[in-house]
BAFI-3210 file (N, C-alpha, C; in Angstrom, 3 decimals, decimal comma, padded with zeros to 6 digits):
// residues 255
n [1|2|3|4|5|6|7|8|9|10|11|12|13|14|15|16|17|18|19|20|21|22|23|24|25|26|27|28|29|30|31|32|33|34|35|36|37|38|39|40|41|42|43|44|45|46|47|48|49|50|51|52|53|54|55|56|57|58|59|60|61|62|63|64|65|66|67|68|69|70|71|72|73|74|75|76|77|78|79|80|81|82|83|84|85|86|87|88|89|90|91|92|93|94|95|96|97|98|99|100|101|102|103|104|105|106|107|108|109|110|111|112|113|114|115|116|117|118|119|120|121|122|123|124|125|126|127|128|129|130|131|132|133|134|135|136|137|138|139|140|141|142|143|144|145|146|147|148|149|150|151|152|153|154|155|156|157|158|159|160|161|162|163|164|165|166|167|168|169|170|171|172|173|174|175|176|177|178|179|180|181|182|183|184|185|186|187|188|189|190|191|192|193|194|195|196|197|198|199|200|201|202|203|204|205|206|207|208|209|210|211|212|213|214|215|216|217|218|219|220|221|222|223|224|225|226|227|228|229|230|231|232|233|234|235|236|237|238|239|240|241|242|243|244|245|246|247|248|249|250|251|252|253|254|255]
n.u [163,375|166,636|168,923|171,205|173,734|175,398|177,526|175,644|173,314|170,542|169,461|166,951|167,618|167,754|169,674|173,065|175,184|178,344|181,030|184,043|187,112|189,222|187,227|186,279|188,635|192,240|193,330|195,759|197,432|196,631|196,260|198,436|200,863|200,032|199,520|202,094|203,341|201,884|202,232|205,037|205,502|203,998|205,596|207,806|206,950|206,294|208,729|210,045|208,808|209,797|208,657|206,709|204,684|201,792|201,428|202,408|203,435|202,064|199,614|198,360|196,892|196,185|197,910|200,288|203,782|206,770|210,120|211,738|210,236|208,210|204,922|203,076|200,814|197,415|195,139|192,070|189,986|190,579|191,067|192,272|191,273|188,458|187,605|186,339|187,132|187,071|187,283|189,704|191,409|190,859|192,084|194,679|195,255|194,842|197,242|199,117|198,112|198,324|200,981|201,381|200,392|198,200|194,764|193,247|195,411|196,563|194,667|194,763|197,355|197,371|195,453|196,892|199,027|197,697|196,597|198,872|199,805|197,845|198,349|200,750|200,012|198,279|199,960|201,019|198,573|197,721|195,590|193,914|191,803|189,932|190,343|188,575|186,680|186,035|184,928|182,677|181,336|180,747|178,953|176,890|176,093|175,135|172,917|171,246|171,435|171,320|173,842|175,819|178,289|179,157|180,796|183,155|184,905|185,583|183,113|184,241|186,944|186,432|185,076|187,279|189,282|187,846|187,776|190,474|190,715|189,117|186,531|184,344|181,943|180,238|178,724|175,862|175,310|177,423|178,316|179,681|181,025|180,497|178,019|175,896|174,405|174,889|177,466|178,720|178,289|175,634|172,461|171,827|173,356|172,975|170,212|169,919|171,360|169,930|167,508|168,283|168,874|166,410|165,258|164,356|165,803|165,468|165,643|168,187|171,691|174,502|177,936|180,929|184,048|184,269|182,997|181,375|180,256|178,626|176,912|175,695|174,228|172,572|171,109|169,576|168,000|168,801|168,775|170,847|174,004|177,319|180,294|183,640|186,535|189,818|192,305|194,067|193,267|191,421|187,906|186,583|186,076|184,085|181,487|178,625|178,035|176,125|177,126|180,570|183,014|186,037|186,883|185,482|184,836|183,463|180,878|177,914|175,613|172,365|169,571]
n.v [205,276|203,691|202,316|199,714|199,404|197,128|195,610|195,638|195,065|196,093|196,752|197,050|198,562|198,924|198,627|197,943|195,237|194,538|192,311|192,194|191,705|191,627|192,665|195,188|196,031|195,621|192,254|190,912|192,897|193,476|190,888|189,356|189,813|189,363|186,490|185,629|186,196|184,593|181,897|181,832|181,989|179,824|177,745|178,058|177,363|174,713|173,587|173,811|171,922|169,780|169,132|169,583|171,166|169,151|168,917|170,224|173,657|175,657|174,628|174,795|177,217|177,790|179,357|181,075|180,967|182,820|182,546|182,964|182,064|183,693|184,881|185,177|185,090|183,743|181,057|181,246|179,776|178,758|178,428|180,750|182,815|182,351|181,342|181,601|183,416|181,674|179,120|179,269|179,646|177,043|175,319|175,960|175,465|172,672|171,837|172,131|170,599|168,067|167,742|167,071|168,721|169,552|170,030|172,281|174,007|174,478|175,992|178,261|179,012|179,509|181,652|183,627|183,831|184,692|187,027|188,577|188,851|190,288|192,630|193,482|193,991|196,237|198,150|199,027|199,504|198,567|198,879|199,098|200,709|199,094|199,235|201,944|202,017|204,034|206,185|204,808|204,279|206,933|207,562|205,863|206,863|209,369|208,574|207,636|204,895|202,415|201,126|198,206|196,228|192,845|190,400|187,674|188,188|189,559|191,970|194,227|194,351|194,655|197,234|198,892|198,653|199,877|202,430|203,140|203,310|205,502|205,091|204,371|205,888|205,571|203,268|201,987|199,698|197,378|194,214|191,510|188,082|187,494|188,293|186,822|183,517|181,599|181,408|182,562|180,256|180,523|182,101|183,860|186,106|188,059|188,292|189,264|191,765|193,127|193,342|195,177|197,349|197,984|197,002|194,598|191,265|190,753|193,329|193,902|194,187|192,017|192,068|190,399|188,601|185,925|182,530|181,821|184,106|184,560|182,363|182,794|185,226|184,097|182,179|183,834|185,139|187,638|190,399|190,563|188,956|189,891|189,167|189,839|189,829|189,958|189,781|188,704|186,124|182,901|183,033|180,983|180,126|181,734|180,572|180,859|183,459|186,130|187,908|188,940|191,155|193,129|195,464|198,320|200,267|199,165|199,236|201,039|203,371|204,812|207,099]
n.w [-073,973|-073,355|-075,643|-076,622|-078,953|-081,049|-083,336|-085,510|-084,184|-082,216|-079,043|-076,537|-073,459|-070,026|-068,035|-067,424|-066,652|-065,543|-065,559|-063,482|-063,382|-066,080|-067,731|-066,757|-065,886|-066,623|-066,640|-066,120|-065,271|-062,737|-061,378|-062,196|-060,824|-058,249|-058,453|-058,998|-056,535|-054,689|-055,723|-055,398|-052,623|-051,852|-052,829|-051,352|-048,801|-049,194|-050,033|-047,451|-046,152|-047,316|-049,888|-052,814|-055,400|-056,244|-059,087|-062,146|-061,823|-063,322|-063,534|-061,166|-060,543|-063,052|-064,758|-067,064|-067,731|-068,218|-069,723|-067,402|-065,313|-064,298|-063,930|-066,904|-068,349|-068,416|-068,160|-069,697|-069,044|-066,538|-062,974|-061,736|-063,357|-063,251|-060,912|-057,414|-054,449|-052,282|-053,621|-054,830|-052,601|-051,490|-053,402|-053,183|-050,408|-050,521|-051,697|-049,643|-047,751|-049,075|-048,873|-046,318|-044,207|-041,633|-042,429|-041,231|-040,475|-042,981|-044,346|-042,726|-043,254|-046,113|-046,197|-044,976|-046,778|-049,107|-048,303|-047,659|-050,290|-051,473|-050,013|-051,172|-053,764|-053,304|-052,696|-055,173|-056,680|-059,265|-061,186|-064,219|-066,657|-069,167|-072,755|-074,160|-072,147|-070,231|-071,871|-072,786|-070,359|-069,660|-071,705|-071,277|-068,752|-069,522|-070,942|-069,029|-068,276|-066,008|-064,020|-062,967|-061,058|-061,294|-059,821|-059,175|-057,240|-053,895|-052,547|-051,217|-052,179|-054,854|-054,848|-053,837|-055,905|-058,024|-057,144|-057,285|-060,010|-060,380|-061,123|-059,499|-059,053|-061,210|-060,831|-059,616|-058,193|-056,638|-056,730|-055,072|-054,743|-052,100|-051,502|-052,415|-052,437|-054,404|-056,753|-059,967|-062,751|-062,026|-061,987|-060,047|-059,129|-061,154|-061,110|-058,502|-058,708|-060,547|-059,253|-057,281|-058,841|-059,624|-062,034|-064,524|-065,254|-067,970|-069,122|-069,039|-070,102|-070,187|-069,592|-070,056|-069,554|-069,591|-070,119|-068,042|-067,287|-069,495|-069,456|-067,085|-067,665|-069,643|-068,251|-066,484|-068,172|-069,568|-071,631|-073,550|-074,039|-073,780|-074,961|-074,024|-075,631|-075,027|-076,272|-079,155|-079,342|-079,614|-079,647|-078,792|-076,156|-075,279|-075,542|-075,198|-075,586|-076,952|-078,762|-079,513|-078,623|-079,084|-077,862|-076,047|-077,871|-079,803|-079,004|-078,614|-077,110|-076,695|-076,452]
ca.u [164,225|167,901|169,317|172,575|174,027|176,684|177,606|174,304|172,096|170,014|168,850|166,467|168,513|167,589|170,790|174,204|175,902|179,674|182,183|185,185|188,411|189,259|186,010|186,465|190,133|193,149|193,375|197,026|198,080|196,122|196,395|199,770|201,788|199,377|199,746|203,496|203,646|201,218|202,876|206,428|205,443|203,498|206,608|208,724|206,294|206,322|210,067|210,353|208,111|210,413|207,814|206,440|203,301|201,439|201,313|203,053|203,128|201,132|198,297|197,793|195,988|195,925|198,869|201,345|205,035|207,769|211,484|212,321|209,305|207,205|203,583|203,037|199,477|196,609|194,147|190,801|189,066|191,164|190,751|192,639|190,448|186,999|187,533|186,074|188,162|186,969|187,774|191,195|192,151|190,959|193,061|196,097|195,361|195,030|198,617|199,787|197,495|198,881|202,375|201,365|199,966|196,784|193,797|193,046|196,614|196,707|193,710|195,342|198,530|196,868|194,880|197,955|199,779|196,931|196,518|200,242|199,927|197,008|198,946|201,777|199,246|197,712|201,156|200,989|197,322|197,874|194,169|193,861|190,553|190,005|190,174|187,257|185,690|185,720|184,136|181,439|180,643|180,168|177,837|175,794|175,477|174,346|171,647|170,493|171,512|171,758|175,068|176,105|179,269|178,923|182,154|183,462|185,868|184,877|182,740|185,365|188,054|185,925|185,011|188,546|189,812|187,148|188,204|191,838|190,618|188,276|185,181|183,406|180,655|179,429|177,970|174,891|175,417|178,700|178,005|180,679|180,557|180,113|176,730|175,015|174,620|175,470|178,320|178,630|177,385|174,308|171,956|171,446|174,079|172,411|168,891|170,007|171,847|168,807|166,418|168,700|168,860|165,035|164,951|164,190|166,836|165,370|165,948|169,649|172,751|175,596|179,219|181,989|185,053|184,375|181,738|180,534|179,429|177,621|175,919|174,864|173,364|171,472|170,074|168,759|167,073|169,258|168,515|172,072|175,181|178,293|181,565|184,757|187,806|190,770|193,526|193,758|193,066|190,283|186,828|185,841|185,623|182,843|180,511|177,318|177,902|175,367|178,078|181,754|183,682|187,396|186,901|184,259|184,561|182,437|179,553|177,255|174,445|171,687|168,095]
ca.v [204,100|203,663|201,136|199,375|198,973|196,371|194,725|195,562|194,721|197,173|196,085|197,943|198,301|199,740|198,614|197,000|194,573|194,333|191,535|193,204|191,384|191,278|193,337|196,531|196,320|194,592|191,136|190,513|194,053|193,354|189,539|188,625|189,961|188,500|185,154|185,392|186,216|183,516|180,694|181,855|181,654|178,448|176,914|178,211|176,557|173,326|173,164|173,600|170,587|168,660|168,650|170,428|171,077|167,789|169,027|171,383|174,948|176,421|174,084|175,039|178,198|178,158|180,444|180,837|181,478|183,075|181,697|183,108|181,533|184,687|184,668|185,995|184,902|182,901|180,208|181,902|178,642|178,242|178,889|182,165|183,656|182,236|180,908|182,519|183,447|180,283|178,076|179,581|179,208|175,624|174,676|176,259|174,667|171,225|171,538|172,071|169,237|166,893|167,600|166,737|169,728|169,458|170,941|173,664|174,888|174,717|177,021|179,574|179,435|180,126|182,970|184,533|184,129|185,540|188,385|189,254|189,079|191,453|193,772|193,936|194,642|197,479|199,161|199,399|199,838|198,368|198,667|200,040|200,523|198,426|200,294|202,527|201,843|205,276|206,849|204,006|204,477|208,229|207,604|205,179|207,651|210,439|208,004|207,184|203,498|201,963|200,118|197,384|195,328|191,555|189,830|186,642|188,763|190,133|193,209|195,169|194,359|195,417|198,691|199,520|198,745|200,928|203,773|203,290|203,764|206,656|204,711|203,876|206,666|205,186|202,129|202,075|198,466|196,512|192,956|190,480|186,703|187,356|188,795|185,798|182,142|180,961|182,177|182,301|180,823|180,583|183,522|184,634|187,433|188,829|188,570|190,223|193,062|193,709|193,896|196,312|198,422|198,287|196,585|193,106|190,724|190,896|194,548|194,128|193,565|191,571|192,111|189,783|187,911|184,463|181,932|181,702|185,330|184,475|181,459|183,525|186,165|183,367|181,582|184,763|185,831|188,978|190,902|190,306|188,502|190,442|188,596|190,721|189,101|191,176|189,680|188,119|184,591|182,265|183,292|179,691|179,985|182,462|179,768|181,190|184,799|186,495|188,650|189,053|192,285|193,261|196,643|199,035|201,190|198,508|199,421|202,402|203,504|206,150|207,035]
ca.w [-073,410|-073,857|-076,526|-076,851|-080,378|-081,197|-084,350|-086,240|-083,210|-081,355|-078,005|-075,460|-072,294|-068,903|-067,299|-067,837|-065,645|-065,838|-064,764|-063,085|-063,850|-067,615|-068,255|-066,464|-065,759|-067,214|-065,678|-065,740|-064,574|-061,355|-060,791|-062,528|-059,752|-057,033|-058,667|-058,847|-054,999|-054,081|-056,016|-054,870|-051,228|-051,657|-053,123|-050,172|-047,762|-049,633|-049,812|-046,020|-045,779|-048,164|-050,859|-053,900|-055,941|-056,740|-060,502|-062,700|-061,290|-064,157|-063,412|-059,835|-060,715|-064,462|-065,206|-068,001|-067,234|-069,165|-069,378|-066,004|-064,411|-063,914|-064,549|-068,158|-068,892|-067,698|-068,873|-069,503|-068,533|-065,397|-061,684|-061,498|-064,213|-063,098|-059,485|-056,425|-053,431|-051,453|-054,547|-055,007|-051,286|-051,364|-054,287|-052,601|-049,204|-050,953|-052,052|-048,399|-047,171|-049,813|-048,482|-044,907|-043,241|-041,309|-043,238|-040,687|-040,516|-044,357|-044,579|-042,146|-044,026|-047,325|-045,897|-044,658|-047,990|-050,061|-047,653|-047,818|-051,647|-051,743|-049,523|-052,069|-054,864|-052,867|-052,652|-056,583|-057,260|-060,621|-061,898|-065,379|-067,383|-070,558|-073,892|-074,598|-071,063|-069,566|-072,707|-072,810|-069,116|-069,710|-072,686|-070,522|-067,809|-070,171|-071,441|-067,940|-068,069|-064,880|-064,128|-061,860|-061,163|-060,683|-059,786|-058,317|-056,302|-052,767|-052,754|-050,660|-053,150|-056,167|-054,660|-053,754|-057,247|-058,828|-056,558|-057,771|-061,339|-060,541|-061,798|-058,497|-059,120|-062,401|-060,508|-058,493|-057,417|-056,795|-055,994|-055,002|-054,481|-050,845|-051,398|-052,980|-052,133|-055,635|-057,677|-061,561|-063,752|-061,577|-062,353|-058,825|-059,156|-062,168|-060,630|-057,375|-059,080|-061,232|-058,230|-056,654|-059,761|-059,969|-063,381|-064,708|-066,066|-069,498|-069,431|-068,763|-070,826|-069,259|-070,431|-069,388|-070,399|-069,381|-070,405|-066,851|-067,383|-070,524|-068,891|-066,012|-068,371|-070,352|-067,328|-065,881|-069,159|-069,843|-073,013|-074,363|-073,364|-074,673|-074,515|-074,253|-075,940|-074,812|-077,071|-080,511|-079,167|-080,018|-078,835|-078,645|-074,775|-075,046|-076,423|-074,881|-075,891|-078,193|-079,555|-078,986|-079,111|-078,595|-076,884|-075,848|-078,996|-080,538|-078,276|-078,479|-076,273|-076,984|-076,055]
c.u [165,659|168,177|170,924|172,696|175,420|176,564|176,281|173,120|171,844|169,108|168,215|167,244|168,232|168,911|171,796|174,845|177,379|180,415|183,126|186,469|188,329|188,125|186,179|187,958|190,948|193,490|194,836|197,821|197,798|196,610|197,776|200,671|201,266|199,638|201,177|203,936|203,148|202,001|204,436|206,404|204,858|204,639|207,729|208,246|206,566|207,711|210,507|209,741|208,767|209,576|207,677|205,111|203,127|201,257|202,124|202,597|201,970|199,774|197,627|196,693|195,456|196,564|199,697|202,570|205,949|209,097|211,916|211,404|208,313|205,929|203,439|201,685|198,608|195,591|192,807|189,735|189,538|190,674|191,139|191,654|188,973|186,655|187,043|187,229|188,263|187,606|189,233|191,930|191,987|191,824|194,466|196,255|195,451|196,464|199,421|199,292|198,092|200,302|202,511|200,850|198,552|195,889|193,595|194,209|196,927|195,938|194,276|196,397|198,271|196,153|195,828|198,782|199,024|196,699|197,805|200,376|199,160|197,591|199,990|201,147|198,768|198,769|201,308|199,842|197,246|196,425|194,016|192,645|190,793|189,713|188,884|186,216|185,146|184,789|182,717|180,595|179,938|178,957|176,605|175,152|174,661|173,038|170,768|170,301|172,059|172,860|175,537|177,511|178,991|180,188|182,191|184,502|184,955|184,433|183,676|186,426|187,555|185,850|186,396|189,225|189,184|187,492|189,565|191,771|189,815|186,894|184,115|181,967|179,808|178,465|177,110|175,004|176,762|178,475|179,135|180,136|179,981|178,615|175,591|175,393|175,297|176,224|178,012|179,019|175,856|173,669|171,604|172,120|173,369|170,915|168,909|170,403|170,679|167,744|167,017|168,818|167,355|164,618|164,769|165,377|166,801|165,457|167,467|170,633|173,920|176,770|180,347|182,927|185,187|183,052|180,831|179,673|178,321|176,590|175,037|173,806|172,172|170,543|169,231|167,748|167,484|168,890|169,572|173,269|176,427|179,615|182,647|186,003|188,931|192,119|193,068|193,465|191,767|189,170|186,094|185,389|184,394|181,601|179,045|177,060|176,947|176,180|179,441|182,407|185,201|187,680|185,573|183,877|183,683|180,977|179,094|175,922|173,786|170,324|167,293]
c.v [204,063|202,358|200,991|198,886|198,226|195,457|194,526|195,215|195,928|196,601|197,051|197,546|199,377|199,815|197,721|196,492|194,149|193,374|192,647|192,747|190,929|191,909|194,759|196,941|195,307|193,513|190,992|191,631|193,830|191,943|188,901|188,639|189,256|187,107|184,717|185,263|185,070|182,276|180,683|181,306|180,331|177,522|176,880|177,355|175,051|172,819|172,997|172,303|169,380|168,142|169,712|170,425|169,604|167,735|170,203|172,832|175,730|175,943|174,370|176,027|178,540|179,338|180,027|181,474|181,760|182,244|181,853|182,707|182,431|184,497|185,634|185,997|184,036|182,143|180,887|180,951|178,182|178,899|180,321|183,201|183,549|181,707|181,937|182,607|182,119|179,109|178,183|179,100|177,624|174,881|174,786|175,433|173,072|170,886|171,462|170,738|168,108|166,691|167,255|167,686|169,511|170,505|172,332|174,594|175,227|175,896|178,298|180,008|180,086|181,468|183,968|184,912|185,014|186,886|189,120|189,747|190,335|192,782|194,381|194,540|195,965|198,614|199,745|199,971|199,668|198,005|199,582|199,668|199,909|199,480|200,761|202,526|203,192|205,984|206,162|204,345|205,943|208,267|206,974|206,063|208,787|209,847|207,370|205,702|203,228|201,005|199,471|196,610|193,972|190,829|188,704|186,998|189,204|191,498|194,349|195,415|195,128|196,826|199,497|199,689|199,760|202,167|204,043|203,884|205,093|206,417|204,251|204,633|206,239|203,999|202,167|200,832|197,857|195,278|191,910|189,078|186,667|187,820|187,855|184,407|181,336|181,814|181,877|180,880|180,717|182,027|184,367|186,114|188,501|189,224|189,494|191,592|193,826|194,154|195,183|197,588|198,854|198,009|195,126|192,617|190,947|192,326|194,990|193,612|193,190|191,556|191,444|189,165|186,449|183,818|181,875|183,046|185,152|183,404|182,140|184,345|185,221|182,792|182,551|185,523|187,153|189,157|190,484|190,010|189,047|189,858|189,527|189,891|190,067|190,901|189,178|186,551|184,244|182,452|182,100|179,428|180,746|181,792|180,289|182,728|185,088|187,246|188,891|190,382|192,334|194,456|197,471|200,063|200,470|198,690|200,786|202,355|204,876|205,939|207,253]
c.w [-074,016|-074,729|-076,627|-078,230|-080,349|-082,325|-085,201|-085,392|-082,423|-080,296|-076,979|-074,229|-071,189|-068,063|-067,839|-066,708|-066,185|-065,016|-064,410|-063,819|-065,267|-068,253|-068,016|-066,377|-066,261|-066,214|-065,199|-064,981|-063,050|-060,705|-061,234|-061,390|-058,464|-057,256|-058,607|-057,289|-054,398|-054,440|-055,485|-053,417|-050,950|-051,975|-051,974|-049,050|-047,915|-049,502|-048,439|-045,499|-046,605|-049,287|-052,014|-054,435|-056,417|-058,289|-060,833|-062,260|-062,007|-064,061|-062,034|-059,754|-062,107|-064,973|-066,301|-067,625|-068,376|-068,928|-067,974|-064,943|-063,815|-064,544|-065,657|-068,827|-068,011|-068,629|-068,576|-068,950|-067,002|-064,044|-061,326|-062,346|-063,709|-061,504|-058,463|-055,336|-052,680|-052,304|-054,666|-053,715|-051,065|-052,135|-053,742|-051,289|-049,463|-051,053|-050,680|-047,649|-047,718|-049,328|-046,964|-043,956|-043,051|-042,007|-042,579|-040,678|-042,022|-044,693|-043,938|-042,881|-045,324|-047,226|-045,685|-045,926|-049,000|-049,578|-047,865|-049,427|-052,062|-051,145|-050,466|-053,226|-054,493|-052,894|-054,059|-057,032|-058,682|-061,331|-063,078|-066,339|-068,737|-071,650|-074,161|-073,390|-070,605|-070,466|-072,815|-071,522|-069,113|-070,565|-071,891|-069,474|-068,287|-070,700|-070,377|-067,944|-066,765|-064,818|-062,880|-062,075|-060,535|-060,830|-058,836|-057,286|-055,033|-053,034|-052,332|-051,707|-054,445|-056,016|-054,553|-055,127|-058,091|-058,453|-057,119|-059,205|-061,531|-061,033|-060,804|-058,728|-060,150|-061,841|-059,264|-057,590|-057,702|-055,872|-056,136|-054,669|-053,062|-050,590|-051,846|-052,476|-053,246|-056,556|-059,183|-061,789|-063,262|-061,745|-061,131|-058,730|-060,008|-061,627|-059,459|-057,659|-059,856|-060,303|-057,558|-057,523|-060,029|-061,486|-063,434|-065,515|-067,528|-070,008|-069,478|-069,732|-069,902|-070,172|-069,440|-070,281|-070,272|-069,819|-069,304|-066,898|-068,320|-070,115|-067,780|-066,584|-068,907|-069,424|-066,545|-066,884|-069,577|-071,348|-074,008|-073,427|-074,262|-074,016|-074,982|-074,459|-075,917|-075,511|-078,358|-080,454|-079,764|-079,183|-078,544|-077,137|-074,426|-075,880|-076,377|-075,179|-077,186|-079,174|-078,809|-079,500|-078,600|-077,667|-076,927|-076,981|-079,948|-080,085|-078,313|-077,647|-076,637|-076,553|-077,241]
res [x|x|x|x|x|x|x|x|x|x|x|x|x|x|x|x|x|x|x|x|x|x|x|x|x|x|x|x|x|x|x|x|x|x|x|x|x|x|x|x|x|x|x|x|x|x|x|x|x|x|x|x|x|x|x|x|x|x|x|x|x|x|x|x|x|x|x|x|x|x|x|x|x|x|x|x|x|x|x|x|x|x|x|x|x|x|x|x|x|x|x|x|x|x|x|x|x|x|x|x|x|x|x|x|x|x|x|x|x|x|x|x|x|x|x|x|x|x|x|x|x|x|x|x|x|x|x|x|x|x|x|x|x|x|x|x|x|x|x|x|x|x|x|x|x|x|x|x|x|x|x|x|x|x|x|x|x|x|x|x|x|x|x|x|x|x|x|x|x|x|x|x|x|x|x|x|x|x|x|x|x|x|x|x|x|x|x|x|x|x|x|x|x|x|x|x|x|x|x|x|x|x|x|x|x|x|x|x|x|x|x|x|x|x|x|x|x|x|x|x|x|x|x|x|x|x|x|x|x|x|x|x|x|x|x|x|x|x|x|x|x|x|x|x|x|x|x|x|x|x|x|x|x|x|x]
***
């Protein structure tokens, strides 16, 4: 049986479930430009209506901005980091509705803005693996550990971004928010991914960068919830993690 080793702990493990954004790939490289585009076009629409955001721009999606107004970071507890596509679209549409636009039109406008933003992202393909990830995935593959992606993004987007990085073949299952009724932190995604891998949740390790990932793992009864802290910030937001790491070089797997 394969085992995962991390910070003095050794855990039997038949499968590993990975979050995507901020866990497999650099969050800001992919979503920073997207957020810039969306917020810029939202501001333009609102200005045409003689209005503006109902709150400071950085609070709309949970972003941080540099002196020039560009997105330079994000709130790890905010909607950009943790929200589903539907939740994000709802937050944006509310801004247009509050400015006087009918709700149905606001939804259409937001869908077009986010679609255009994603088109711009696709031109650059800015998906970059987290430090140590590729080596770790190779070790997991050699140890016959089954692997899945469980993300709040859409399945099609997740598959596309994994292809950009050349990592798609490592994952037997890629599960987006569109494949389950309940998103994170509900355990449904973990349970469904494990069923498709042919393992039990208690035989799986979950790796993610948000506490919603950790809560999902705990509620499903996963063997271990590993929090990935990708900067030198405070790991306090990973309250429910069993262990917190800074990169994949702190993990090992063997049979």
